[in-house]
Residue, then its C-alpha position, 0 to 999 in steps of 0.5 A: m302592499e298589494l302587488g297586483i300580480a296574483g295569477k300572473r305567470a312568471l319564469i325565473c331562471a337559475s332559481s334553485k338557489g341563491l338570488g334566483l330562488g329569492c325572487a321565485r319565493a317572493l313572486a310566489e308569495a305575491g300570488a304569481n304562478i311560477v316556472m322555475n329553471a335550473r340545471g341541477e334537477e335535484a336542487l331544483a325539485l327541492a326548491a320547487e317543493g319548498i315553495r309549493s308547501t308554503c304558497e298556494v300557487e302553481v309551481t312548475a320546475v324545468a331542469a335544463d341548461i337555459t344557456t343552450e338553444e335546446g334548454r331554452a326551447q324546453v323551458l319556453q315550451a313548458a312556460g307557455d304565456v309568460d307575463i313576468l320574466v326574471t333572467n339570471a345565470g351564474g357569473p363567469p370565473p374570476g381571474v386577471w386579464s391574461d387568463w381570458d381567451r376567446e372561448g372564455f368571452i364567448a361562454a360569458l356572453d352566451a350565459n350573461m348577455l345572449t341568453p337573456i336577450a334570446l329569452m326577451k326576444a321570445l317572450l316580449p311579443g306575447m307581453i306586447d300583445r297582452g298589453w302587460g309584461r315585466v322583465v327583470n334581468i339580474t346583472s351585477q354591481s360591476v355594471k356601475a363600477p367594474i370589478a377587476a377580477l371579474g372582467l368576463s362578467n364586466s364585459a358581458r353584463a355591460g353588453l346586456t345593459g346596453y341592449v336593455a337601455g334601448t329595448s326597454r324604451q321601445v316596448a314601454p308604450y305597450g305596457v311592458v317594463i324592463n329593468n335590471m337589478l345589480p346585486g353586490i355581495h349577497a349570502t349565496d354560494r357565489a359569495v362563498a366561492l369568491d371568498t374562498g378564492v380570496a382566502q386561498q390566495e391570501e392565506l386567510t380563513l373563509e371567515q376572515a375573508r368574509a369579515r374583511r369584505e363585510q368591512s368594505i360594505p357600508a351596511g356592514r353585512y352581506g345582502t340576503p336573497e329574501e330582500f333581493g327577492a322583495m325588490c324583484a317582486f316590486l319591479c314586477s308589480q303593478h306599481a312599477g309601470f313608470i320605472i323604465g330601463q333602470n339599473i337598480l343597485l342592491d349592494g349595501g352602499a358598496t359602490n361609491a358613486t353619486l349617480 
């Protein structure tokens, strides 16, 4: 399928690995020129070079902490006129309700709510002026069904979801489309960290912890960054103009809900 985004300029946050990298690759394969961002310079450079070697597109890598004002300014200056924005940031640590204090909530809000909002506020005006734009926010399946151990993530991502629900409908008349992708467990470093925590807590091997989690997923496996990236690219395509303010689950059926 021709996605119609060849030559568009895309900014993908936290794209040196995992789901962000899956999105960056898919957008580059569709012909978009990409700006990749992550905090780790070495991993980011390797990821960017890997895409350059396989896709005939412009790849710009900016190592910066996107959750800070200074980092955002650096990334936005390098990015220029962005047609496609993919926001992404690692989730806050798991725990129980008594673990989380004000500082923990502020950090979660900064990374998983306020940073995506700041990026949208910076880039939406240009998209509106050009009459075309796509924004995909990578949130979590916990927006649909909260995960008890991820209370910080539940809270921050739900706030972002509320913001997108209203904003997406305000900018839609100008050809700008905003949607959220809600990943379940995918084969990324985040999954390894979560499975390691379970393994240590319950005296299991990492393999046992993963196998048990896979049994709870109707698809019987973890998702892959490649299939996640493919959905991201579609939501950024010319075919997604009538998909407004939606929360797209990619969880292998793990969320047991009718709607």
